[in-house]
Gaussian input, Z-matrix of N, CA and C with variables (Angstrom, degrees):
# hf/3-21g

backbone

0 1
 N
 C     1     B1
 C     2     B2     1     A1
 N     3     B3     2     A2     1     D1
 C     4     B4     3     A3     2     D2
 C     5     B5     4     A4     3     D3
 N     6     B6     5     A5     4     D4
 C     7     B7     6     A6     5     D5
 C     8     B8     7     A7     6     D6
 N     9     B9     8     A8     7     D7
 C    10    B10     9     A9     8     D8
 C    11    B11    10    A10     9     D9
 N    12    B12    11    A11    10    D10
 C    13    B13    12    A12    11    D11
 C    14    B14    13    A13    12    D12
 N    15    B15    14    A14    13    D13
 C    16    B16    15    A15    14    D14
 C    17    B17    16    A16    15    D15
 N    18    B18    17    A17    16    D16
 C    19    B19    18    A18    17    D17
 C    20    B20    19    A19    18    D18
 N    21    B21    20    A20    19    D19
 C    22    B22    21    A21    20    D20
 C    23    B23    22    A22    21    D21
 N    24    B24    23    A23    22    D22
 C    25    B25    24    A24    23    D23
 C    26    B26    25    A25    24    D24
 N    27    B27    26    A26    25    D25
 C    28    B28    27    A27    26    D26
 C    29    B29    28    A28    27    D27
 N    30    B30    29    A29    28    D28
 C    31    B31    30    A30    29    D29
 C    32    B32    31    A31    30    D30
 N    33    B33    32    A32    31    D31
 C    34    B34    33    A33    32    D32
 C    35    B35    34    A34    33    D33
 N    36    B36    35    A35    34    D34
 C    37    B37    36    A36    35    D35
 C    38    B38    37    A37    36    D36
 N    39    B39    38    A38    37    D37
 C    40    B40    39    A39    38    D38
 C    41    B41    40    A40    39    D39
 N    42    B42    41    A41    40    D40
 C    43    B43    42    A42    41    D41
 C    44    B44    43    A43    42    D42
 N    45    B45    44    A44    43    D43
 C    46    B46    45    A45    44    D44
 C    47    B47    46    A46    45    D45
 N    48    B48    47    A47    46    D46
 C    49    B49    48    A48    47    D47
 C    50    B50    49    A49    48    D48
 N    51    B51    50    A50    49    D49
 C    52    B52    51    A51    50    D50
 C    53    B53    52    A52    51    D51
 N    54    B54    53    A53    52    D52
 C    55    B55    54    A54    53    D53
 C    56    B56    55    A55    54    D54
 N    57    B57    56    A56    55    D55
 C    58    B58    57    A57    56    D56
 C    59    B59    58    A58    57    D57
 N    60    B60    59    A59    58    D58
 C    61    B61    60    A60    59    D59
 C    62    B62    61    A61    60    D60
 N    63    B63    62    A62    61    D61
 C    64    B64    63    A63    62    D62
 C    65    B65    64    A64    63    D63
 N    66    B66    65    A65    64    D64
 C    67    B67    66    A66    65    D65
 C    68    B68    67    A67    66    D66
 N    69    B69    68    A68    67    D67
 C    70    B70    69    A69    68    D68
 C    71    B71    70    A70    69    D69
 N    72    B72    71    A71    70    D70
 C    73    B73    72    A72    71    D71
 C    74    B74    73    A73    72    D72
 N    75    B75    74    A74    73    D73
 C    76    B76    75    A75    74    D74
 C    77    B77    76    A76    75    D75
 N    78    B78    77    A77    76    D76
 C    79    B79    78    A78    77    D77
 C    80    B80    79    A79    78    D78
 N    81    B81    80    A80    79    D79
 C    82    B82    81    A81    80    D80
 C    83    B83    82    A82    81    D81
 N    84    B84    83    A83    82    D82
 C    85    B85    84    A84    83    D83
 C    86    B86    85    A85    84    D84
 N    87    B87    86    A86    85    D85
 C    88    B88    87    A87    86    D86
 C    89    B89    88    A88    87    D87
 N    90    B90    89    A89    88    D88
 C    91    B91    90    A90    89    D89
 C    92    B92    91    A91    90    D90
 N    93    B93    92    A92    91    D91
 C    94    B94    93    A93    92    D92
 C    95    B95    94    A94    93    D93
 N    96    B96    95    A95    94    D94
 C    97    B97    96    A96    95    D95
 C    98    B98    97    A97    96    D96
 N    99    B99    98    A98    97    D97
 C   100   B100    99    A99    98    D98
 C   101   B101   100   A100    99    D99
 N   102   B102   101   A101   100   D100
 C   103   B103   102   A102   101   D101
 C   104   B104   103   A103   102   D102
 N   105   B105   104   A104   103   D103
 C   106   B106   105   A105   104   D104
 C   107   B107   106   A106   105   D105
 N   108   B108   107   A107   106   D106
 C   109   B109   108   A108   107   D107
 C   110   B110   109   A109   108   D108
 N   111   B111   110   A110   109   D109
 C   112   B112   111   A111   110   D110
 C   113   B113   112   A112   111   D111
 N   114   B114   113   A113   112   D112
 C   115   B115   114   A114   113   D113
 C   116   B116   115   A115   114   D114
 N   117   B117   116   A116   115   D115
 C   118   B118   117   A117   116   D116
 C   119   B119   118   A118   117   D117
 N   120   B120   119   A119   118   D118
 C   121   B121   120   A120   119   D119
 C   122   B122   121   A121   120   D120
 N   123   B123   122   A122   121   D121
 C   124   B124   123   A123   122   D122
 C   125   B125   124   A124   123   D123
 N   126   B126   125   A125   124   D124
 C   127   B127   126   A126   125   D125
 C   128   B128   127   A127   126   D126
 N   129   B129   128   A128   127   D127
 C   130   B130   129   A129   128   D128
 C   131   B131   130   A130   129   D129
 N   132   B132   131   A131   130   D130
 C   133   B133   132   A132   131   D131
 C   134   B134   133   A133   132   D132
 N   135   B135   134   A134   133   D133
 C   136   B136   135   A135   134   D134
 C   137   B137   136   A136   135   D135
 N   138   B138   137   A137   136   D136
 C   139   B139   138   A138   137   D137
 C   140   B140   139   A139   138   D138
 N   141   B141   140   A140   139   D139
 C   142   B142   141   A141   140   D140
 C   143   B143   142   A142   141   D141
 N   144   B144   143   A143   142   D142
 C   145   B145   144   A144   143   D143
 C   146   B146   145   A145   144   D144
 N   147   B147   146   A146   145   D145
 C   148   B148   147   A147   146   D146
 C   149   B149   148   A148   147   D147
 N   150   B150   149   A149   148   D148
 C   151   B151   150   A150   149   D149
 C   152   B152   151   A151   150   D150
 N   153   B153   152   A152   151   D151
 C   154   B154   153   A153   152   D152
 C   155   B155   154   A154   153   D153
 N   156   B156   155   A155   154   D154
 C   157   B157   156   A156   155   D155
 C   158   B158   157   A157   156   D156
 N   159   B159   158   A158   157   D157
 C   160   B160   159   A159   158   D158
 C   161   B161   160   A160   159   D159
 N   162   B162   161   A161   160   D160
 C   163   B163   162   A162   161   D161
 C   164   B164   163   A163   162   D162
 N   165   B165   164   A164   163   D163
 C   166   B166   165   A165   164   D164
 C   167   B167   166   A166   165   D165
 N   168   B168   167   A167   166   D166
 C   169   B169   168   A168   167   D167
 C   170   B170   169   A169   168   D168
 N   171   B171   170   A170   169   D169
 C   172   B172   171   A171   170   D170
 C   173   B173   172   A172   171   D171
 N   174   B174   173   A173   172   D172
 C   175   B175   174   A174   173   D173
 C   176   B176   175   A175   174   D174
 N   177   B177   176   A176   175   D175
 C   178   B178   177   A177   176   D176
 C   179   B179   178   A178   177   D177
 N   180   B180   179   A179   178   D178
 C   181   B181   180   A180   179   D179
 C   182   B182   181   A181   180   D180
 N   183   B183   182   A182   181   D181
 C   184   B184   183   A183   182   D182
 C   185   B185   184   A184   183   D183
 N   186   B186   185   A185   184   D184
 C   187   B187   186   A186   185   D185
 C   188   B188   187   A187   186   D186
 N   189   B189   188   A188   187   D187
 C   190   B190   189   A189   188   D188
 C   191   B191   190   A190   189   D189
 N   192   B192   191   A191   190   D190
 C   193   B193   192   A192   191   D191
 C   194   B194   193   A193   192   D192
 N   195   B195   194   A194   193   D193
 C   196   B196   195   A195   194   D194
 C   197   B197   196   A196   195   D195
 N   198   B198   197   A197   196   D196
 C   199   B199   198   A198   197   D197
 C   200   B200   199   A199   198   D198
 N   201   B201   200   A200   199   D199
 C   202   B202   201   A201   200   D200
 C   203   B203   202   A202   201   D201
 N   204   B204   203   A203   202   D202
 C   205   B205   204   A204   203   D203
 C   206   B206   205   A205   204   D204
 N   207   B207   206   A206   205   D205
 C   208   B208   207   A207   206   D206
 C   209   B209   208   A208   207   D207
 N   210   B210   209   A209   208   D208
 C   211   B211   210   A210   209   D209
 C   212   B212   211   A211   210   D210

   B1=1.5031
   B2=1.5188
   B3=1.2847
   B4=1.4885
   B5=1.3780
   B6=1.3753
   B7=1.4268
   B8=1.5541
   B9=1.3140
   B10=1.5414
   B11=1.4348
   B12=1.4085
   B13=1.4648
   B14=1.4965
   B15=1.3449
   B16=1.5323
   B17=1.4877
   B18=1.3687
   B19=1.4413
   B20=1.4969
   B21=1.1872
   B22=1.5262
   B23=1.5645
   B24=1.2992
   B25=1.4927
   B26=1.5087
   B27=1.3214
   B28=1.4399
   B29=1.5454
   B30=1.2725
   B31=1.5279
   B32=1.4390
   B33=1.4160
   B34=1.4673
   B35=1.5514
   B36=1.3307
   B37=1.5363
   B38=1.5066
   B39=1.4116
   B40=1.4498
   B41=1.5788
   B42=1.2523
   B43=1.4530
   B44=1.5465
   B45=1.3235
   B46=1.5380
   B47=1.4963
   B48=1.4042
   B49=1.4230
   B50=1.5593
   B51=1.3958
   B52=1.4161
   B53=1.5748
   B54=1.4254
   B55=1.4381
   B56=1.4910
   B57=1.2586
   B58=1.4847
   B59=1.4950
   B60=1.3397
   B61=1.5539
   B62=1.4692
   B63=1.2924
   B64=1.4847
   B65=1.5331
   B66=1.3437
   B67=1.4676
   B68=1.5014
   B69=1.3790
   B70=1.3983
   B71=1.5186
   B72=1.4091
   B73=1.4177
   B74=1.4620
   B75=1.3076
   B76=1.6028
   B77=1.5219
   B78=1.3662
   B79=1.4629
   B80=1.6473
   B81=1.3899
   B82=1.4483
   B83=1.5053
   B84=1.3988
   B85=1.4203
   B86=1.5445
   B87=1.2896
   B88=1.4508
   B89=1.5516
   B90=1.4204
   B91=1.4580
   B92=1.5799
   B93=1.2735
   B94=1.4932
   B95=1.4808
   B96=1.3381
   B97=1.3690
   B98=1.4532
   B99=1.3387
   B100=1.4330
   B101=1.4867
   B102=1.3364
   B103=1.4449
   B104=1.5252
   B105=1.3205
   B106=1.5436
   B107=1.4934
   B108=1.4623
   B109=1.4132
   B110=1.5822
   B111=1.2657
   B112=1.4779
   B113=1.4515
   B114=1.3278
   B115=1.4548
   B116=1.4655
   B117=1.3278
   B118=1.4161
   B119=1.5610
   B120=1.3342
   B121=1.4750
   B122=1.5527
   B123=1.3286
   B124=1.4427
   B125=1.5384
   B126=1.2368
   B127=1.4702
   B128=1.6008
   B129=1.2644
   B130=1.4365
   B131=1.5166
   B132=1.2993
   B133=1.4537
   B134=1.5314
   B135=1.3040
   B136=1.4017
   B137=1.5590
   B138=1.2933
   B139=1.4782
   B140=1.5139
   B141=1.3285
   B142=1.4312
   B143=1.4084
   B144=1.4030
   B145=1.4775
   B146=1.5322
   B147=1.2877
   B148=1.4826
   B149=1.5871
   B150=1.2825
   B151=1.4503
   B152=1.5832
   B153=1.3908
   B154=1.5121
   B155=1.5599
   B156=1.2490
   B157=1.4928
   B158=1.5154
   B159=1.3288
   B160=1.4267
   B161=1.4406
   B162=1.2137
   B163=1.4674
   B164=1.4646
   B165=1.4143
   B166=1.4451
   B167=1.4775
   B168=1.3327
   B169=1.4722
   B170=1.5864
   B171=1.3247
   B172=1.4266
   B173=1.5733
   B174=1.2591
   B175=1.4942
   B176=1.4837
   B177=1.3320
   B178=1.5338
   B179=1.4444
   B180=1.2675
   B181=1.4224
   B182=1.5423
   B183=1.3051
   B184=1.4311
   B185=1.4798
   B186=1.3875
   B187=1.4847
   B188=1.4969
   B189=1.3792
   B190=1.3723
   B191=1.5742
   B192=1.3866
   B193=1.4684
   B194=1.5677
   B195=1.4319
   B196=1.5144
   B197=1.5437
   B198=1.2966
   B199=1.4157
   B200=1.5600
   B201=1.3209
   B202=1.4117
   B203=1.4467
   B204=1.3720
   B205=1.5050
   B206=1.5659
   B207=1.3037
   B208=1.4748
   B209=1.5026
   B210=1.2957
   B211=1.4501
   B212=1.4319
   A1=107.35
   A2=116.56
   A3=122.66
   A4=112.95
   A5=118.75
   A6=121.04
   A7=110.84
   A8=114.19
   A9=116.25
   A10=105.94
   A11=116.75
   A12=122.74
   A13=104.15
   A14=112.88
   A15=118.97
   A16=103.68
   A17=113.52
   A18=124.04
   A19=111.42
   A20=120.74
   A21=119.21
   A22=108.13
   A23=110.88
   A24=115.85
   A25=112.49
   A26=120.15
   A27=121.84
   A28=112.17
   A29=117.70
   A30=120.85
   A31=115.04
   A32=122.90
   A33=123.47
   A34=104.33
   A35=109.81
   A36=117.70
   A37=112.18
   A38=118.80
   A39=119.49
   A40=108.34
   A41=117.62
   A42=119.84
   A43=108.10
   A44=115.72
   A45=120.40
   A46=108.80
   A47=113.74
   A48=120.20
   A49=105.01
   A50=115.42
   A51=116.91
   A52=106.76
   A53=111.59
   A54=119.24
   A55=106.33
   A56=122.49
   A57=129.99
   A58=112.36
   A59=110.84
   A60=116.66
   A61=107.27
   A62=116.44
   A63=118.63
   A64=111.55
   A65=115.55
   A66=119.43
   A67=105.04
   A68=118.81
   A69=121.87
   A70=110.40
   A71=115.13
   A72=124.77
   A73=112.67
   A74=113.40
   A75=125.07
   A76=101.61
   A77=113.68
   A78=121.20
   A79=103.71
   A80=110.60
   A81=116.96
   A82=107.66
   A83=117.64
   A84=124.07
   A85=109.10
   A86=113.31
   A87=119.87
   A88=114.76
   A89=113.30
   A90=121.71
   A91=108.89
   A92=119.77
   A93=119.81
   A94=109.04
   A95=119.60
   A96=123.04
   A97=115.01
   A98=122.66
   A99=128.22
   A100=112.35
   A101=120.71
   A102=124.09
   A103=109.01
   A104=115.41
   A105=121.57
   A106=109.11
   A107=118.70
   A108=121.66
   A109=105.38
   A110=112.31
   A111=120.53
   A112=110.21
   A113=119.46
   A114=125.04
   A115=110.22
   A116=118.42
   A117=123.90
   A118=106.30
   A119=114.85
   A120=121.06
   A121=110.16
   A122=114.65
   A123=118.72
   A124=105.98
   A125=120.99
   A126=128.81
   A127=106.84
   A128=116.48
   A129=123.24
   A130=115.62
   A131=119.25
   A132=122.00
   A133=112.37
   A134=121.76
   A135=125.05
   A136=104.36
   A137=116.00
   A138=122.67
   A139=111.59
   A140=119.60
   A141=124.14
   A142=108.62
   A143=118.67
   A144=124.54
   A145=108.64
   A146=116.10
   A147=119.99
   A148=107.90
   A149=115.51
   A150=119.53
   A151=104.32
   A152=112.26
   A153=117.19
   A154=109.17
   A155=116.46
   A156=121.35
   A157=110.89
   A158=116.40
   A159=120.35
   A160=117.94
   A161=125.22
   A162=126.72
   A163=111.50
   A164=118.78
   A165=121.08
   A166=107.47
   A167=116.23
   A168=118.78
   A169=102.72
   A170=110.00
   A171=120.06
   A172=109.24
   A173=115.15
   A174=121.21
   A175=113.85
   A176=118.10
   A177=122.70
   A178=112.37
   A179=122.84
   A180=126.81
   A181=108.92
   A182=121.79
   A183=120.82
   A184=110.78
   A185=118.92
   A186=123.66
   A187=113.07
   A188=121.46
   A189=123.92
   A190=114.12
   A191=113.17
   A192=119.64
   A193=113.74
   A194=109.03
   A195=115.84
   A196=111.31
   A197=116.43
   A198=121.96
   A199=110.40
   A200=117.58
   A201=120.93
   A202=114.20
   A203=119.79
   A204=119.48
   A205=102.98
   A206=112.37
   A207=120.21
   A208=104.01
   A209=116.31
   A210=125.94
   A211=116.74
   D1=142.02
   D2=172.97
   D3=-122.76
   D4=130.56
   D5=172.30
   D6=-111.12
   D7=122.45
   D8=-176.50
   D9=-119.21
   D10=146.93
   D11=174.99
   D12=-160.83
   D13=177.84
   D14=177.83
   D15=-124.42
   D16=145.75
   D17=171.73
   D18=-115.73
   D19=-177.76
   D20=-177.08
   D21=-132.88
   D22=152.35
   D23=174.32
   D24=-63.90
   D25=145.50
   D26=-178.64
   D27=-60.78
   D28=-31.77
   D29=-177.15
   D30=-100.70
   D31=-0.18
   D32=-176.53
   D33=-158.15
   D34=103.63
   D35=177.98
   D36=-67.88
   D37=-11.15
   D38=-175.75
   D39=-88.03
   D40=-8.18
   D41=178.09
   D42=-90.93
   D43=122.12
   D44=177.57
   D45=-103.32
   D46=127.81
   D47=179.82
   D48=-113.47
   D49=124.27
   D50=-175.28
   D51=-82.61
   D52=141.74
   D53=-179.40
   D54=-130.85
   D55=134.78
   D56=176.96
   D57=-129.76
   D58=128.29
   D59=175.20
   D60=-113.63
   D61=128.01
   D62=177.73
   D63=-112.45
   D64=133.33
   D65=179.68
   D66=-113.89
   D67=129.85
   D68=-177.22
   D69=-144.19
   D70=-174.12
   D71=179.62
   D72=44.55
   D73=59.93
   D74=-177.77
   D75=-69.68
   D76=137.14
   D77=175.68
   D78=-136.74
   D79=149.95
   D80=178.88
   D81=-87.56
   D82=122.03
   D83=175.48
   D84=-124.79
   D85=113.73
   D86=178.77
   D87=50.35
   D88=36.75
   D89=176.69
   D90=85.89
   D91=8.34
   D92=175.07
   D93=-120.55
   D94=131.25
   D95=177.81
   D96=-86.77
   D97=114.54
   D98=-172.50
   D99=-117.25
   D100=144.16
   D101=174.86
   D102=-78.41
   D103=130.98
   D104=179.27
   D105=-103.82
   D106=4.49
   D107=177.94
   D108=-140.66
   D109=126.46
   D110=179.42
   D111=-133.10
   D112=124.54
   D113=-178.85
   D114=-126.92
   D115=141.30
   D116=-179.62
   D117=-121.84
   D118=130.91
   D119=177.23
   D120=-120.43
   D121=135.57
   D122=179.56
   D123=-119.81
   D124=116.31
   D125=-178.86
   D126=57.60
   D127=41.10
   D128=178.27
   D129=79.57
   D130=-6.47
   D131=178.05
   D132=-94.67
   D133=139.77
   D134=-177.07
   D135=-71.43
   D136=124.69
   D137=178.28
   D138=-107.42
   D139=-33.41
   D140=-173.29
   D141=-149.41
   D142=136.92
   D143=-179.97
   D144=-138.49
   D145=109.58
   D146=-175.66
   D147=-112.87
   D148=130.19
   D149=178.26
   D150=-128.26
   D151=115.01
   D152=-178.14
   D153=-85.52
   D154=146.30
   D155=175.77
   D156=-101.79
   D157=-17.11
   D158=175.45
   D159=-164.44
   D160=166.11
   D161=173.88
   D162=-152.60
   D163=156.11
   D164=173.90
   D165=-128.30
   D166=145.53
   D167=177.94
   D168=-123.82
   D169=146.17
   D170=-179.35
   D171=43.86
   D172=61.09
   D173=-175.10
   D174=-82.47
   D175=2.80
   D176=177.43
   D177=88.24
   D178=41.54
   D179=177.78
   D180=-68.51
   D181=132.49
   D182=-176.91
   D183=-70.69
   D184=146.90
   D185=179.59
   D186=-58.94
   D187=-21.54
   D188=-175.97
   D189=-69.50
   D190=-19.00
   D191=176.84
   D192=-69.90
   D193=-16.15
   D194=-176.22
   D195=-111.29
   D196=4.17
   D197=-172.88
   D198=-67.40
   D199=138.18
   D200=172.91
   D201=-81.22
   D202=129.53
   D203=-176.21
   D204=-110.00
   D205=131.66
   D206=-179.83
   D207=-113.32
   D208=130.38
   D209=173.98
   D210=-109.65

């Protein structure tokens, strides 16, 4: 799967800079298909390349990690 979009220069909103994010090497993990390879290109040049060696889905995180704290 490829996600493509344009971003803009900080000092000139009229300049469009193409960005492409590629998701590949999908593997089934606990019934969920996840990409184990993610690459980001900026103006056609490789900027980021992530290769995962493993993933966990629904690993039993406690609800307290997501609790809203009001002060």
